[in-house]
MARMI-637338 format. One record per residue (C-alpha): residue in three letters; residue number from 0; x, y, z. Coordinates in steps of 0.05 Angstrom, whole numbers, always signed. Layout:
@resn ALA	resi NUM	X X	Y Y	Z Z;
...
% end
This chain:
@resn MET	resi 0	X +44	Y -677	Z -992;
@resn ARG	resi 1	X +20	Y -728	Z -1042;
@resn PRO	resi 2	X -57	Y -720	Z -1054;
@resn ILE	resi 3	X -106	Y -775	Z -1029;
@resn HIS	resi 4	X -125	Y -821	Z -1085;
@resn ARG	resi 5	X -201	Y -834	Z -1083;
@resn ASP	resi 6	X -194	Y -897	Z -1124;
@resn ALA	resi 7	X -150	Y -932	Z -1075;
@resn LYS	resi 8	X -149	Y -1006	Z -1085;
@resn ARG	resi 9	X -175	Y -1056	Z -1034;
@resn ILE	resi 10	X -117	Y -1095	Z -1009;
@resn PRO	resi 11	X -130	Y -1156	Z -965;
@resn SER	resi 12	X -99	Y -1160	Z -897;
@resn HIS	resi 13	X -52	Y -1217	Z -882;
@resn GLU	resi 14	X -42	Y -1199	Z -808;
@resn PRO	resi 15	X -59	Y -1248	Z -753;
@resn THR	resi 16	X -122	Y -1226	Z -715;
@resn VAL	resi 17	X -114	Y -1215	Z -643;
@resn PRO	resi 18	X -180	Y -1198	Z -605;
@resn LEU	resi 19	X -173	Y -1140	Z -555;
@resn HIS	resi 20	X -209	Y -1146	Z -489;
@resn GLY	resi 21	X -252	Y -1205	Z -511;
@resn LEU	resi 22	X -288	Y -1168	Z -565;
@resn PRO	resi 23	X -319	Y -1212	Z -618;
@resn LEU	resi 24	X -285	Y -1210	Z -684;
@resn VAL	resi 25	X -331	Y -1192	Z -744;
@resn VAL	resi 26	X -297	Y -1205	Z -812;
@resn ALA	resi 27	X -346	Y -1188	Z -867;
@resn PRO	resi 28	X -318	Y -1150	Z -926;
@resn CYS	resi 29	X -365	Y -1109	Z -966;
@resn GLY	resi 30	X -408	Y -1149	Z -1014;
@resn GLN	resi 31	X -402	Y -1214	Z -976;
@resn GLY	resi 32	X -438	Y -1249	Z -918;
@resn SER	resi 33	X -509	Y -1245	Z -891;
@resn SER	resi 34	X -551	Y -1183	Z -879;
@resn LYS	resi 35	X -541	Y -1196	Z -804;
@resn ASP	resi 36	X -466	Y -1193	Z -814;
@resn HIS	resi 37	X -472	Y -1130	Z -852;
@resn GLN	resi 38	X -513	Y -1098	Z -796;
@resn ARG	resi 39	X -461	Y -1119	Z -744;
@resn VAL	resi 40	X -403	Y -1091	Z -787;
@resn SER	resi 41	X -443	Y -1027	Z -799;
@resn ALA	resi 42	X -453	Y -1018	Z -726;
@resn ARG	resi 43	X -378	Y -1029	Z -711;
@resn LEU	resi 44	X -357	Y -981	Z -767;
@resn THR	resi 45	X -400	Y -922	Z -742;
@resn LEU	resi 46	X -361	Y -910	Z -678;
@resn MET	resi 47	X -290	Y -936	Z -686;
@resn LEU	resi 48	X -276	Y -955	Z -614;
@resn ASN	resi 49	X -241	Y -1022	Z -596;
@resn THR	resi 50	X -250	Y -1045	Z -668;
@resn PRO	resi 51	X -200	Y -1097	Z -691;
@resn LEU	resi 52	X -160	Y -1073	Z -750;
@resn SER	resi 53	X -174	Y -1137	Z -787;
@resn ASP	resi 54	X -247	Y -1118	Z -791;
@resn VAL	resi 55	X -233	Y -1053	Z -832;
@resn ASP	resi 56	X -164	Y -1060	Z -862;
@resn HIS	resi 57	X -194	Y -1081	Z -928;
@resn VAL	resi 58	X -238	Y -1018	Z -933;
@resn ALA	resi 59	X -222	Y -975	Z -993;
@resn ARG	resi 60	X -204	Y -913	Z -959;
@resn PRO	resi 61	X -134	Y -880	Z -950;
@resn LEU	resi 62	X -143	Y -874	Z -875;
@resn VAL	resi 63	X -175	Y -915	Z -821;
@resn ALA	resi 64	X -179	Y -887	Z -749;
@resn ILE	resi 65	X -191	Y -931	Z -689;
@resn GLY	resi 66	X -193	Y -914	Z -614;
@resn THR	resi 67	X -172	Y -968	Z -564;
@resn ASP	resi 68	X -167	Y -971	Z -489;
@resn TYR	resi 69	X -113	Y -1015	Z -456;
@resn ARG	resi 70	X -105	Y -1038	Z -385;
@resn PRO	resi 71	X -41	Y -1019	Z -350;
@resn GLY	resi 72	X +18	Y -1063	Z -367;
@resn THR	resi 73	X -13	Y -1089	Z -433;
@resn LEU	resi 74	X +38	Y -1115	Z -480;
@resn LEU	resi 75	X +27	Y -1119	Z -554;
@resn ASP	resi 76	X +79	Y -1169	Z -578;
@resn PHE	resi 77	X +119	Y -1159	Z -642;
@resn HIS	resi 78	X +75	Y -1152	Z -703;
@resn THR	resi 79	X +70	Y -1111	Z -767;
@resn HIS	resi 80	X +14	Y -1072	Z -805;
@resn ARG	resi 81	X +4	Y -1069	Z -880;
@resn ARG	resi 82	X -12	Y -995	Z -872;
@resn ALA	resi 83	X +32	Y -942	Z -840;
@resn GLN	resi 84	X +8	Y -923	Z -768;
@resn PHE	resi 85	X +6	Y -864	Z -724;
@resn LEU	resi 86	X -5	Y -884	Z -652;
@resn TYR	resi 87	X -27	Y -831	Z -602;
@resn GLY	resi 88	X -31	Y -843	Z -529;
@resn MET	resi 89	X -78	Y -793	Z -498;
@resn THR	resi 90	X -61	Y -816	Z -428;
@resn GLY	resi 91	X -5	Y -857	Z -399;
@resn VAL	resi 92	X +62	Y -874	Z -428;
@resn MET	resi 93	X +78	Y -922	Z -484;
@resn GLU	resi 94	X +144	Y -958	Z -496;
@resn VAL	resi 95	X +155	Y -979	Z -570;
@resn ASN	resi 96	X +209	Y -1028	Z -588;
@resn THR	resi 97	X +231	Y -1046	Z -659;
@resn ASP	resi 98	X +291	Y -1081	Z -687;
@resn ASP	resi 99	X +325	Y -1012	Z -692;
@resn GLY	resi 100	X +315	Y -991	Z -620;
@resn THR	resi 101	X +268	Y -964	Z -566;
@resn TRP	resi 102	X +222	Y -904	Z -566;
@resn MET	resi 103	X +190	Y -874	Z -504;
@resn VAL	resi 104	X +122	Y -840	Z -521;
@resn PRO	resi 105	X +97	Y -794	Z -468;
@resn PRO	resi 106	X +28	Y -761	Z -466;
@resn TYR	resi 107	X +11	Y -709	Z -521;
@resn SER	resi 108	X +58	Y -742	Z -568;
@resn GLY	resi 109	X +51	Y -803	Z -614;
@resn VAL	resi 110	X +97	Y -851	Z -653;
@resn TRP	resi 111	X +98	Y -856	Z -729;
@resn LEU	resi 112	X +108	Y -928	Z -753;
@resn PRO	resi 113	X +123	Y -938	Z -826;
@resn ALA	resi 114	X +85	Y -991	Z -865;
@resn GLY	resi 115	X +112	Y -1062	Z -849;
@resn LYS	resi 116	X +155	Y -1038	Z -791;
@resn ARG	resi 117	X +160	Y -1094	Z -739;
@resn HIS	resi 118	X +143	Y -1066	Z -671;
@resn GLN	resi 119	X +124	Y -1084	Z -599;
@resn VAL	resi 120	X +84	Y -1036	Z -554;
@resn ARG	resi 121	X +78	Y -1035	Z -478;
@resn MET	resi 122	X +19	Y -996	Z -455;
@resn ASN	resi 123	X +21	Y -964	Z -386;
@resn GLY	resi 124	X -53	Y -943	Z -374;
@resn VAL	resi 125	X -61	Y -916	Z -445;
@resn SER	resi 126	X -122	Y -894	Z -482;
@resn THR	resi 127	X -103	Y -891	Z -555;
@resn ARG	resi 128	X -123	Y -864	Z -624;
@resn SER	resi 129	X -91	Y -900	Z -682;
@resn LEU	resi 130	X -90	Y -877	Z -754;
@resn TYR	resi 131	X -75	Y -932	Z -806;
@resn ILE	resi 132	X -54	Y -900	Z -871;
@resn GLU	resi 133	X -46	Y -931	Z -940;
@resn PRO	resi 134	X +29	Y -929	Z -956;
@resn HIS	resi 135	X +20	Y -890	Z -1022;
@resn VAL	resi 136	X -10	Y -830	Z -984;
@resn ALA	resi 137	X +35	Y -835	Z -922;
@resn PRO	resi 138	X +50	Y -761	Z -901;
@resn ARG	resi 139	X +119	Y -776	Z -875;
@resn THR	resi 140	X +176	Y -803	Z -918;
@resn SER	resi 141	X +222	Y -829	Z -861;
@resn HIS	resi 142	X +234	Y -904	Z -862;
@resn ASN	resi 143	X +244	Y -901	Z -787;
@resn CYS	resi 144	X +198	Y -892	Z -729;
@resn GLU	resi 145	X +189	Y -822	Z -702;
@resn VAL	resi 146	X +160	Y -794	Z -637;
@resn LEU	resi 147	X +119	Y -735	Z -660;
@resn VAL	resi 148	X +91	Y -674	Z -622;
@resn VAL	resi 149	X +15	Y -673	Z -620;
@resn THR	resi 150	X -6	Y -600	Z -624;
@resn PRO	resi 151	X -74	Y -579	Z -592;
@resn LEU	resi 152	X -105	Y -579	Z -664;
@resn LEU	resi 153	X -80	Y -649	Z -678;
@resn HIS	resi 154	X -102	Y -673	Z -609;
@resn HIS	resi 155	X -173	Y -651	Z -624;
@resn LEU	resi 156	X -172	Y -680	Z -694;
@resn LEU	resi 157	X -150	Y -747	Z -665;
@resn LEU	resi 158	X -205	Y -744	Z -612;
@resn ALA	resi 159	X -255	Y -733	Z -667;
@resn SER	resi 160	X -224	Y -788	Z -712;
@resn ALA	resi 161	X -259	Y -842	Z -673;
@resn HIS	resi 162	X -324	Y -818	Z -701;
@resn ILE	resi 163	X -300	Y -824	Z -773;
@resn PRO	resi 164	X -334	Y -888	Z -800;
@resn ALA	resi 165	X -289	Y -934	Z -840;
@resn LEU	resi 166	X -329	Y -922	Z -903;
@resn TYR	resi 167	X -331	Y -848	Z -895;
@resn ASP	resi 168	X -352	Y -798	Z -949;
@resn GLU	resi 169	X -290	Y -774	Z -980;
@resn ASN	resi 170	X -323	Y -712	Z -1009;
@resn GLY	resi 171	X -358	Y -695	Z -943;
@resn ARG	resi 172	X -338	Y -671	Z -873;
@resn ASP	resi 173	X -303	Y -737	Z -854;
@resn GLY	resi 174	X -261	Y -735	Z -917;
@resn ALA	resi 175	X -240	Y -665	Z -901;
@resn LEU	resi 176	X -222	Y -686	Z -832;
@resn ALA	resi 177	X -183	Y -744	Z -856;
@resn GLN	resi 178	X -145	Y -700	Z -906;
@resn LEU	resi 179	X -130	Y -650	Z -850;
@resn LEU	resi 180	X -101	Y -706	Z -804;
@resn LEU	resi 181	X -54	Y -722	Z -859;
@resn TYR	resi 182	X -32	Y -651	Z -867;
@resn GLU	resi 183	X -22	Y -644	Z -794;
@resn LEU	resi 184	X +21	Y -709	Z -786;
@resn GLU	resi 185	X +64	Y -682	Z -845;
@resn GLN	resi 186	X +78	Y -618	Z -807;
@resn ALA	resi 187	X +88	Y -651	Z -737;
@resn GLN	resi 188	X +154	Y -640	Z -703;
@resn ALA	resi 189	X +196	Y -700	Z -684;
@resn LEU	resi 190	X +224	Y -709	Z -613;
@resn PRO	resi 191	X +290	Y -741	Z -597;
@resn LEU	resi 192	X +260	Y -795	Z -551;
@resn PHE	resi 193	X +294	Y -853	Z -585;
@resn ALA	resi 194	X +355	Y -896	Z -564;
@resn PRO	resi 195	X +377	Y -936	Z -626;
@resn LEU	resi 196	X +404	Y -1005	Z -612;
@resn PRO	resi 197	X +468	Y -1027	Z -647;
@resn HIS	resi 198	X +473	Y -1093	Z -685;
@resn ASP	resi 199	X +540	Y -1111	Z -654;
@resn LEU	resi 200	X +517	Y -1159	Z -601;
@resn PRO	resi 201	X +567	Y -1143	Z -543;
@resn LEU	resi 202	X +553	Y -1070	Z -553;
@resn ALA	resi 203	X +477	Y -1079	Z -556;
@resn ARG	resi 204	X +482	Y -1119	Z -489;
@resn LEU	resi 205	X +515	Y -1058	Z -457;
@resn CYS	resi 206	X +462	Y -1011	Z -486;
@resn ARG	resi 207	X +405	Y -1055	Z -461;
@resn GLU	resi 208	X +436	Y -1056	Z -391;
@resn PHE	resi 209	X +443	Y -981	Z -392;
@resn LEU	resi 210	X +369	Y -972	Z -413;
@resn GLY	resi 211	X +350	Y -1014	Z -353;
@resn GLN	resi 212	X +394	Y -972	Z -305;
@resn PRO	resi 213	X +414	Y -905	Z -338;
@resn ASN	resi 214	X +464	Y -858	Z -308;
@resn ILE	resi 215	X +487	Y -794	Z -343;
@resn HIS	resi 216	X +558	Y -803	Z -314;
@resn THR	resi 217	X +571	Y -870	Z -347;
@resn LEU	resi 218	X +636	Y -860	Z -386;
@resn PRO	resi 219	X +652	Y -885	Z -456;
@resn GLU	resi 220	X +721	Y -910	Z -432;
@resn GLU	resi 221	X +685	Y -957	Z -384;
@resn TRP	resi 222	X +649	Y -989	Z -443;
@resn ALA	resi 223	X +712	Y -989	Z -485;
@resn HIS	resi 224	X +749	Y -1027	Z -430;
@resn GLN	resi 225	X +693	Y -1078	Z -427;
@resn LEU	resi 226	X +695	Y -1088	Z -503;
@resn HIS	resi 227	X +772	Y -1094	Z -500;
@resn CYS	resi 228	X +783	Y -1038	Z -549;
@resn SER	resi 229	X +811	Y -966	Z -546;
@resn GLN	resi 230	X +766	Y -908	Z -533;
@resn ARG	resi 231	X +778	Y -881	Z -602;
@resn THR	resi 232	X +758	Y -948	Z -633;
@resn PHE	resi 233	X +698	Y -951	Z -587;
@resn ASN	resi 234	X +675	Y -881	Z -606;
@resn ARG	resi 235	X +678	Y -897	Z -681;
@resn LEU	resi 236	X +643	Y -964	Z -670;
@resn PHE	resi 237	X +587	Y -932	Z -629;
@resn ARG	resi 238	X +573	Y -878	Z -682;
@resn GLN	resi 239	X +575	Y -928	Z -737;
@resn GLN	resi 240	X +527	Y -974	Z -702;
@resn THR	resi 241	X +475	Y -922	Z -675;
@resn GLY	resi 242	X +487	Y -861	Z -717;
@resn LEU	resi 243	X +498	Y -821	Z -652;
@resn SER	resi 244	X +555	Y -802	Z -609;
@resn PHE	resi 245	X +559	Y -838	Z -541;
@resn GLY	resi 246	X +544	Y -773	Z -505;
@resn VAL	resi 247	X +480	Y -758	Z -545;
@resn TRP	resi 248	X +456	Y -829	Z -540;
@resn ARG	resi 249	X +468	Y -830	Z -464;
@resn GLN	resi 250	X +429	Y -764	Z -456;
@resn GLN	resi 251	X +371	Y -789	Z -497;
@resn ALA	resi 252	X +368	Y -854	Z -458;
@resn CYS	resi 253	X +367	Y -814	Z -392;
@resn LEU	resi 254	X +313	Y -770	Z -418;
@resn MET	resi 255	X +270	Y -829	Z -438;
@resn ALA	resi 256	X +279	Y -857	Z -369;
@resn ALA	resi 257	X +262	Y -791	Z -336;
@resn ILE	resi 258	X +192	Y -781	Z -369;
@resn PRO	resi 259	X +155	Y -841	Z -339;
@resn ARG	resi 260	X +186	Y -824	Z -271;
@resn LEU	resi 261	X +162	Y -752	Z -273;
@resn LEU	resi 262	X +94	Y -772	Z -296;
@resn SER	resi 263	X +86	Y -824	Z -242;
@resn GLY	resi 264	X +97	Y -772	Z -188;
@resn SER	resi 265	X +171	Y -771	Z -176;
@resn SER	resi 266	X +199	Y -703	Z -160;
@resn VAL	resi 267	X +248	Y -667	Z -206;
@resn THR	resi 268	X +302	Y -674	Z -150;
@resn GLN	resi 269	X +291	Y -749	Z -142;
@resn THR	resi 270	X +291	Y -761	Z -216;
@resn ALA	resi 271	X +353	Y -721	Z -227;
@resn LEU	resi 272	X +389	Y -757	Z -172;
@resn GLU	resi 273	X +367	Y -826	Z -195;
@resn LEU	resi 274	X +396	Y -811	Z -265;
@resn GLY	resi 275	X +462	Y -788	Z -236;
@resn TYR	resi 276	X +455	Y -713	Z -248;
@resn ASP	resi 277	X +496	Y -669	Z -202;
@resn SER	resi 278	X +437	Y -624	Z -186;
@resn PRO	resi 279	X +363	Y -615	Z -206;
@resn ALA	resi 280	X +385	Y -552	Z -242;
@resn ALA	resi 281	X +431	Y -589	Z -287;
@resn PHE	resi 282	X +377	Y -640	Z -303;
@resn SER	resi 283	X +325	Y -585	Z -314;
@resn SER	resi 284	X +371	Y -548	Z -361;
@resn MET	resi 285	X +381	Y -610	Z -404;
@resn PHE	resi 286	X +305	Y -625	Z -404;
@resn ARG	resi 287	X +289	Y -555	Z -426;
@resn LYS	resi 288	X +342	Y -554	Z -479;
@resn VAL	resi 289	X +316	Y -618	Z -512;
@resn LEU	resi 290	X +240	Y -611	Z -502;
@resn GLY	resi 291	X +231	Y -537	Z -500;
@resn GLN	resi 292	X +200	Y -533	Z -429;
@resn SER	resi 293	X +221	Y -548	Z -357;
@resn PRO	resi 294	X +205	Y -616	Z -326;
@resn THR	resi 295	X +153	Y -580	Z -280;
@resn ALA	resi 296	X +117	Y -549	Z -340;
@resn PHE	resi 297	X +119	Y -616	Z -377;
@resn VAL	resi 298	X +85	Y -652	Z -320;
@resn ARG	resi 299	X +35	Y -596	Z -312;
@resn ALA	resi 300	X +16	Y -597	Z -386;
@resn ALA	resi 301	X +8	Y -673	Z -384;
@resn SER	resi 302	X -38	Y -668	Z -324;
@resn ARG	resi 303	X -81	Y -617	Z -357;
@resn GLN	resi 304	X -92	Y -664	Z -417;
@resn LYS	resi 305	X -116	Y -718	Z -369;
@resn GLU	resi 306	X -171	Y -674	Z -345;
% end
């Protein structure tokens, strides 16, 4: 992983400022403004909870960590960040939409957003930790978003990150914590909780309709018929447009739909039947194969993290 550069340049933010939960915005870069402004900024930077990014994006540090609480159903409309972002939902479920597709982000996982990636996030009762990282020290090289597993170590590092002041001592404990966060993000495992959307408009319409009402038994020949092409042509088009076969994409879309159902209290049987699986066992087998644990174990682990 590329080392952190301690002489990182200050780069002004050009993002629109959107206050969260009615919090006052304090924009006072170091070296400017009144002593009262400095005191207000200093207080905000000590505990980085519900702090607008615009207040601290200018700070000459490779990493800025912010904790934010969102009401259920909060929608953050399409926007971009100058820095790369890792967004971790400690509770609830996040749905992240980009021009490339849709990600479902369950508890104890987070989404990696490369610098400049346009995205929209729907929060369903989520308490978050966000890491904003200068592009030249970004620990992941992918130009696409990724859903990443948050290990117990990374979870506790992210909890502690809200206590890292924006102007932290790079040679002290906070600097070491920031460095360790970057190392852990580099090592994090990616999850296949992504349904890429094609650019072909008729095909994209079918994909969006499926995401709204997924069924594992939907057949590719049905879509080929609606698009007035042969199944062979459809299969080739679908892979060209999404990078996945229709069967893999359909499975990932059903898995994305299953997670919020399970976490909201639906039984494994009910979830399996709603998604068209022939039996709970067939659904559980798919779930375990992709995520490495049964649906029941997944829900139990998510419940433990809420406590």
